[in-house]
C-alpha positions as protocol buffer text, in pm:
chain_id: "A"
residue {
  index: 1
  type: MET
  ca { x: -31 y: 1508 z: 66 }
}
residue {
  index: 2
  type: ALA
  ca { x: -161 y: 1663 z: -281 }
}
residue {
  index: 3
  type: PRO
  ca { x: -490 y: 1812 z: -361 }
}
residue {
  index: 4
  type: GLY
  ca { x: -636 y: 1492 z: -455 }
}
residue {
  index: 5
  type: VAL
  ca { x: -597 y: 1344 z: -114 }
}
residue {
  index: 6
  type: LYS
  ca { x: -739 y: 1397 z: 169 }
}
residue {
  index: 7
  type: PHE
  ca { x: -592 y: 1258 z: 536 }
}
residue {
  index: 8
  type: VAL
  ca { x: -931 y: 1139 z: 720 }
}
residue {
  index: 9
  type: LYS
  ca { x: -790 y: 1001 z: 1038 }
}
residue {
  index: 10
  type: GLU
  ca { x: -410 y: 983 z: 1198 }
}
residue {
  index: 11
  type: ILE
  ca { x: -354 y: 685 z: 1462 }
}
residue {
  index: 12
  type: GLY
  ca { x: -5 y: 805 z: 1656 }
}
residue {
  index: 13
  type: CYS
  ca { x: 226 y: 510 z: 1720 }
}
residue {
  index: 14
  type: GLY
  ca { x: 499 y: 652 z: 1939 }
}
residue {
  index: 15
  type: ASP
  ca { x: 768 y: 767 z: 1645 }
}
residue {
  index: 16
  type: ARG
  ca { x: 525 y: 615 z: 1374 }
}
residue {
  index: 17
  type: LYS
  ca { x: 175 y: 698 z: 1250 }
}
residue {
  index: 18
  type: ILE
  ca { x: -66 y: 542 z: 1056 }
}
residue {
  index: 19
  type: ILE
  ca { x: -299 y: 726 z: 837 }
}
residue {
  index: 20
  type: VAL
  ca { x: -632 y: 696 z: 644 }
}
residue {
  index: 21
  type: ALA
  ca { x: -667 y: 859 z: 324 }
}
residue {
  index: 22
  type: LYS
  ca { x: -936 y: 911 z: 107 }
}
residue {
  index: 23
  type: GLY
  ca { x: -871 y: 981 z: -337 }
}
residue {
  index: 24
  type: ASP
  ca { x: -601 y: 898 z: -590 }
}
residue {
  index: 25
  type: ILE
  ca { x: -308 y: 711 z: -465 }
}
residue {
  index: 26
  type: THR
  ca { x: -157 y: 881 z: -736 }
}
residue {
  index: 27
  type: GLU
  ca { x: -167 y: 1176 z: -639 }
}
residue {
  index: 28
  type: ILE
  ca { x: -37 y: 1108 z: -279 }
}
residue {
  index: 29
  type: GLU
  ca { x: 306 y: 1296 z: -215 }
}
residue {
  index: 30
  type: CYS
  ca { x: 517 y: 972 z: -28 }
}
residue {
  index: 31
  type: ASP
  ca { x: 876 y: 809 z: -81 }
}
residue {
  index: 32
  type: ALA
  ca { x: 682 y: 508 z: -199 }
}
residue {
  index: 33
  type: VAL
  ca { x: 339 y: 377 z: -335 }
}
residue {
  index: 34
  type: VAL
  ca { x: 257 y: 21 z: -346 }
}
residue {
  index: 35
  type: ASN
  ca { x: 117 y: -129 z: -663 }
}
residue {
  index: 36
  type: PRO
  ca { x: -98 y: -500 z: -621 }
}
residue {
  index: 37
  type: ALA
  ca { x: 97 y: -621 z: -859 }
}
residue {
  index: 38
  type: ASN
  ca { x: 22 y: -971 z: -1044 }
}
residue {
  index: 39
  type: SER
  ca { x: 415 y: -1213 z: -1076 }
}
residue {
  index: 40
  type: LEU
  ca { x: 435 y: -1109 z: -1437 }
}
residue {
  index: 41
  type: MET
  ca { x: 509 y: -761 z: -1359 }
}
residue {
  index: 42
  type: TYR
  ca { x: 192 y: -607 z: -1617 }
}
residue {
  index: 43
  type: MET
  ca { x: 28 y: -316 z: -1505 }
}
residue {
  index: 44
  type: GLY
  ca { x: -333 y: -333 z: -1670 }
}
residue {
  index: 45
  type: GLY
  ca { x: -632 y: -267 z: -1447 }
}
residue {
  index: 46
  type: GLY
  ca { x: -707 y: -135 z: -1138 }
}
residue {
  index: 47
  type: VAL
  ca { x: -462 y: 25 z: -930 }
}
residue {
  index: 48
  type: ALA
  ca { x: -136 y: -89 z: -1148 }
}
residue {
  index: 49
  type: GLY
  ca { x: -303 y: 73 z: -1413 }
}
residue {
  index: 50
  type: ALA
  ca { x: -389 y: 328 z: -1289 }
}
residue {
  index: 51
  type: LEU
  ca { x: -26 y: 398 z: -1154 }
}
residue {
  index: 52
  type: LYS
  ca { x: 95 y: 298 z: -1534 }
}
residue {
  index: 53
  type: ARG
  ca { x: -74 y: 560 z: -1714 }
}
residue {
  index: 54
  type: ALA
  ca { x: 17 y: 846 z: -1452 }
}
residue {
  index: 55
  type: ALA
  ca { x: 390 y: 719 z: -1400 }
}
residue {
  index: 56
  type: GLY
  ca { x: 465 y: 644 z: -1774 }
}
residue {
  index: 57
  type: PRO
  ca { x: 516 y: 296 z: -1939 }
}
residue {
  index: 58
  type: GLU
  ca { x: 862 y: 323 z: -1858 }
}
residue {
  index: 59
  type: VAL
  ca { x: 751 y: 224 z: -1477 }
}
residue {
  index: 60
  type: GLU
  ca { x: 589 y: -155 z: -1640 }
}
residue {
  index: 61
  type: GLU
  ca { x: 872 y: -184 z: -1854 }
}
residue {
  index: 62
  type: GLU
  ca { x: 1113 y: -167 z: -1578 }
}
residue {
  index: 63
  type: ALA
  ca { x: 932 y: -389 z: -1314 }
}
residue {
  index: 64
  type: LYS
  ca { x: 927 y: -668 z: -1610 }
}
residue {
  index: 65
  type: ARG
  ca { x: 1248 y: -694 z: -1566 }
}
residue {
  index: 66
  type: TYR
  ca { x: 1210 y: -911 z: -1251 }
}
residue {
  index: 67
  type: ALA
  ca { x: 955 y: -1136 z: -1353 }
}
residue {
  index: 68
  type: PRO
  ca { x: 850 y: -1364 z: -1251 }
}
residue {
  index: 69
  type: VAL
  ca { x: 775 y: -1219 z: -888 }
}
residue {
  index: 70
  type: PRO
  ca { x: 632 y: -1459 z: -678 }
}
residue {
  index: 71
  type: VAL
  ca { x: 362 y: -1346 z: -409 }
}
residue {
  index: 72
  type: GLY
  ca { x: 530 y: -1278 z: -114 }
}
residue {
  index: 73
  type: LYS
  ca { x: 832 y: -1060 z: -294 }
}
residue {
  index: 74
  type: ALA
  ca { x: 831 y: -740 z: -378 }
}
residue {
  index: 75
  type: VAL
  ca { x: 1014 y: -502 z: -669 }
}
residue {
  index: 76
  type: ALA
  ca { x: 1133 y: -116 z: -644 }
}
residue {
  index: 77
  type: THR
  ca { x: 1065 y: 56 z: -898 }
}
residue {
  index: 78
  type: GLY
  ca { x: 1197 y: 406 z: -1058 }
}
residue {
  index: 79
  type: ALA
  ca { x: 789 y: 670 z: -1029 }
}
residue {
  index: 80
  type: GLY
  ca { x: 842 y: 819 z: -1399 }
}
residue {
  index: 81
  type: ARG
  ca { x: 680 y: 1112 z: -1381 }
}
residue {
  index: 82
  type: LEU
  ca { x: 526 y: 1143 z: -1057 }
}
residue {
  index: 83
  type: GLU
  ca { x: 895 y: 1145 z: -920 }
}
residue {
  index: 84
  type: PRO
  ca { x: 1006 y: 1363 z: -726 }
}
residue {
  index: 85
  type: ARG
  ca { x: 679 y: 1361 z: -537 }
}
residue {
  index: 86
  type: ILE
  ca { x: 689 y: 1002 z: -512 }
}
residue {
  index: 87
  type: ARG
  ca { x: 1025 y: 876 z: -514 }
}
residue {
  index: 88
  type: MET
  ca { x: 970 y: 481 z: -609 }
}
residue {
  index: 89
  type: ILE
  ca { x: 725 y: 236 z: -626 }
}
residue {
  index: 90
  type: ILE
  ca { x: 716 y: -60 z: -504 }
}
residue {
  index: 91
  type: HIS
  ca { x: 545 y: -377 z: -707 }
}
residue {
  index: 92
  type: ALA
  ca { x: 450 y: -627 z: -464 }
}
residue {
  index: 93
  type: PRO
  ca { x: 202 y: -901 z: -609 }
}
residue {
  index: 94
  type: THR
  ca { x: -88 y: -1007 z: -419 }
}
residue {
  index: 95
  type: MET
  ca { x: -163 y: -1262 z: -729 }
}
residue {
  index: 96
  type: GLU
  ca { x: 55 y: -1519 z: -1024 }
}
residue {
  index: 97
  type: ARG
  ca { x: -149 y: -1390 z: -1293 }
}
residue {
  index: 98
  type: PRO
  ca { x: -320 y: -1107 z: -1428 }
}
residue {
  index: 99
  type: ALA
  ca { x: -747 y: -1039 z: -1283 }
}
residue {
  index: 100
  type: MET
  ca { x: -662 y: -1398 z: -1096 }
}
residue {
  index: 101
  type: ARG
  ca { x: -869 y: -1361 z: -737 }
}
residue {
  index: 102
  type: THR
  ca { x: -650 y: -1344 z: -420 }
}
residue {
  index: 103
  type: THR
  ca { x: -677 y: -1452 z: -59 }
}
residue {
  index: 104
  type: VAL
  ca { x: -606 y: -1294 z: 278 }
}
residue {
  index: 105
  type: SER
  ca { x: -326 y: -1480 z: 337 }
}
residue {
  index: 106
  type: LYS
  ca { x: -178 y: -1336 z: 11 }
}
residue {
  index: 107
  type: VAL
  ca { x: -252 y: -1013 z: 103 }
}
residue {
  index: 108
  type: VAL
  ca { x: -59 y: -1034 z: 404 }
}
residue {
  index: 109
  type: ARG
  ca { x: 280 y: -1186 z: 268 }
}
residue {
  index: 110
  type: ALA
  ca { x: 282 y: -912 z: -50 }
}
residue {
  index: 111
  type: THR
  ca { x: 219 y: -626 z: 219 }
}
residue {
  index: 112
  type: ARG
  ca { x: 490 y: -820 z: 421 }
}
residue {
  index: 113
  type: ALA
  ca { x: 701 y: -774 z: 123 }
}
residue {
  index: 114
  type: ALA
  ca { x: 628 y: -429 z: 36 }
}
residue {
  index: 115
  type: LEU
  ca { x: 745 y: -298 z: 404 }
}
residue {
  index: 116
  type: ASP
  ca { x: 1048 y: -481 z: 383 }
}
residue {
  index: 117
  type: THR
  ca { x: 1118 y: -373 z: 61 }
}
residue {
  index: 118
  type: ALA
  ca { x: 1013 y: 17 z: 165 }
}
residue {
  index: 119
  type: LYS
  ca { x: 1282 y: -46 z: 489 }
}
residue {
  index: 120
  type: GLU
  ca { x: 1579 y: -188 z: 238 }
}
residue {
  index: 121
  type: LYS
  ca { x: 1504 y: 156 z: 42 }
}
residue {
  index: 122
  type: GLY
  ca { x: 1536 y: 388 z: 343 }
}
residue {
  index: 123
  type: ALA
  ca { x: 1115 y: 477 z: 270 }
}
residue {
  index: 124
  type: SER
  ca { x: 987 y: 680 z: 547 }
}
residue {
  index: 125
  type: CYS
  ca { x: 676 y: 682 z: 409 }
}
residue {
  index: 126
  type: VAL
  ca { x: 486 y: 458 z: 242 }
}
residue {
  index: 127
  type: ALA
  ca { x: 123 y: 479 z: 107 }
}
residue {
  index: 128
  type: PHE
  ca { x: -118 y: 129 z: 22 }
}
residue {
  index: 129
  type: PRO
  ca { x: -425 y: 115 z: -150 }
}
residue {
  index: 130
  type: ALA
  ca { x: -680 y: -198 z: -68 }
}
residue {
  index: 131
  type: MET
  ca { x: -436 y: -465 z: -149 }
}
residue {
  index: 132
  type: GLY
  ca { x: -636 y: -773 z: -314 }
}
residue {
  index: 133
  type: ALA
  ca { x: -945 y: -581 z: -311 }
}
residue {
  index: 134
  type: GLY
  ca { x: -1142 y: -530 z: -707 }
}
residue {
  index: 135
  type: VAL
  ca { x: -1044 y: -747 z: -936 }
}
residue {
  index: 136
  type: GLY
  ca { x: -784 y: -979 z: -676 }
}
residue {
  index: 137
  type: GLY
  ca { x: -1158 y: -1057 z: -475 }
}
residue {
  index: 138
  type: LEU
  ca { x: -1194 y: -927 z: -112 }
}
residue {
  index: 139
  type: GLU
  ca { x: -1358 y: -717 z: 62 }
}
residue {
  index: 140
  type: ALA
  ca { x: -1150 y: -359 z: 161 }
}
residue {
  index: 141
  type: ARG
  ca { x: -1216 y: -458 z: 533 }
}
residue {
  index: 142
  type: GLU
  ca { x: -1052 y: -774 z: 434 }
}
residue {
  index: 143
  type: SER
  ca { x: -792 y: -587 z: 241 }
}
residue {
  index: 144
  type: MET
  ca { x: -760 y: -363 z: 569 }
}
residue {
  index: 145
  type: GLU
  ca { x: -738 y: -656 z: 799 }
}
residue {
  index: 146
  type: ALA
  ca { x: -476 y: -839 z: 624 }
}
residue {
  index: 147
  type: MET
  ca { x: -230 y: -495 z: 563 }
}
residue {
  index: 148
  type: LEU
  ca { x: -282 y: -437 z: 930 }
}
residue {
  index: 149
  type: GLU
  ca { x: -155 y: -739 z: 1087 }
}
residue {
  index: 150
  type: ALA
  ca { x: 173 y: -743 z: 802 }
}
residue {
  index: 151
  type: LEU
  ca { x: 210 y: -384 z: 960 }
}
residue {
  index: 152
  type: ASP
  ca { x: 159 y: -536 z: 1319 }
}
residue {
  index: 153
  type: GLU
  ca { x: 437 y: -782 z: 1202 }
}
residue {
  index: 154
  type: HIS
  ca { x: 671 y: -558 z: 1080 }
}
residue {
  index: 155
  type: TRP
  ca { x: 691 y: -300 z: 1338 }
}
residue {
  index: 156
  type: LYS
  ca { x: 743 y: -511 z: 1594 }
}
residue {
  index: 157
  type: LYS
  ca { x: 1129 y: -584 z: 1441 }
}
residue {
  index: 158
  type: SER
  ca { x: 1168 y: -215 z: 1299 }
}
residue {
  index: 159
  type: SER
  ca { x: 1008 y: 132 z: 1300 }
}
residue {
  index: 160
  type: ASN
  ca { x: 1098 y: 182 z: 936 }
}
residue {
  index: 161
  type: PRO
  ca { x: 910 y: 312 z: 748 }
}
residue {
  index: 162
  type: GLN
  ca { x: 762 y: 526 z: 977 }
}
residue {
  index: 163
  type: THR
  ca { x: 423 y: 656 z: 816 }
}
residue {
  index: 164
  type: VAL
  ca { x: 230 y: 433 z: 655 }
}
residue {
  index: 165
  type: VAL
  ca { x: -114 y: 593 z: 463 }
}
residue {
  index: 166
  type: PHE
  ca { x: -352 y: 317 z: 385 }
}
residue {
  index: 167
  type: VAL
  ca { x: -598 y: 538 z: 93 }
}
residue {
  index: 168
  type: ALA
  ca { x: -926 y: 467 z: -14 }
}
residue {
  index: 169
  type: TYR
  ca { x: -1046 y: 562 z: -379 }
}
residue {
  index: 170
  type: MET
  ca { x: -1445 y: 458 z: -294 }
}
residue {
  index: 171
  type: ASP
  ca { x: -1661 y: 570 z: 25 }
}
residue {
  index: 172
  type: ARG
  ca { x: -1735 y: 252 z: 76 }
}
residue {
  index: 173
  type: ASP
  ca { x: -1369 y: 163 z: 109 }
}
residue {
  index: 174
  type: LEU
  ca { x: -1279 y: 431 z: 337 }
}
residue {
  index: 175
  type: ARG
  ca { x: -1578 y: 378 z: 584 }
}
residue {
  index: 176
  type: GLN
  ca { x: -1498 y: -36 z: 593 }
}
residue {
  index: 177
  type: PHE
  ca { x: -1084 y: 71 z: 661 }
}
residue {
  index: 178
  type: LEU
  ca { x: -1194 y: 312 z: 924 }
}
residue {
  index: 179
  type: GLU
  ca { x: -1400 y: 54 z: 1142 }
}
residue {
  index: 180
  type: VAL
  ca { x: -1120 y: -165 z: 1070 }
}
residue {
  index: 181
  type: LEU
  ca { x: -902 y: 39 z: 1243 }
}
residue {
  index: 182
  type: GLU
  ca { x: -1095 y: 122 z: 1528 }
}
residue {
  index: 183
  type: ARG
  ca { x: -1143 y: -227 z: 1651 }
}
residue {
  index: 184
  type: ALA
  ca { x: -796 y: -346 z: 1579 }
}
residue {
  index: 185
  type: ARG
  ca { x: -551 y: -399 z: 1850 }
}
residue {
  index: 186
  type: LEU
  ca { x: -158 y: -342 z: 1697 }
}
residue {
  index: 187
  type: GLU
  ca { x: 43 y: -492 z: 1956 }
}
residue {
  index: 188
  type: SER
  ca { x: 329 y: -245 z: 1836 }
}
residue {
  index: 189
  type: CYS
  ca { x: 129 y: 66 z: 1877 }
}
residue {
  index: 190
  type: ARG
  ca { x: 20 y: 180 z: 2131 }
}
residue {
  index: 191
  type: ARG
  ca { x: -322 y: 387 z: 2054 }
}
residue {
  index: 192
  type: GLU
  ca { x: -344 y: 667 z: 2250 }
}
residue {
  index: 193
  type: GLY
  ca { x: -250 y: 964 z: 2071 }
}
residue {
  index: 194
  type: ALA
  ca { x: -540 y: 884 z: 1775 }
}
residue {
  index: 195
  type: LYS
  ca { x: -659 y: 1209 z: 1620 }
}
residue {
  index: 196
  type: THR
  ca { x: -910 y: 1228 z: 1416 }
}
residue {
  index: 197
  type: ARG
  ca { x: -773 y: 1520 z: 1104 }
}
residue {
  index: 198
  type: SER
  ca { x: -1097 y: 1666 z: 912 }
}
């Protein structure tokens, strides 16, 4: 964790854990951070723009070499100036073109692709923003439901990544993340051992 990120709630799931955090995702300490990208890999506004400003333009240039990347696939690049605190950025498109509206099903597919890529690249910790929120048009609540659905599917097949952090930038998004997590019933994750960090 870094000063710009506060861990708010942690759910233990055997040897795995889900963490909800508040703050700037570019300031977290975690193997991988997920960029809710577009298929063309242009890093304009929102989380993508913040990552580009913090990591440096070389991250976008590296990502664009893979374009177009369809929704349901993901690519990993270096993290530029964010290394070694963040080892890689996983670009998982939630939309085909910049500033498009997206859907819950696309966020599920993007999250699934990001988790598969994190596993392949050996990332034990991966941090997600509110995928598909903001310019994508989804509420943080819808985003969290979609991300948890994909995580539940993934953890039924694999224990890695072992730590998944959902980072809310705004207080309203944090409240929605916590509400969804509170009522979630992940088949892959026993709810015993849940604890809150303040």
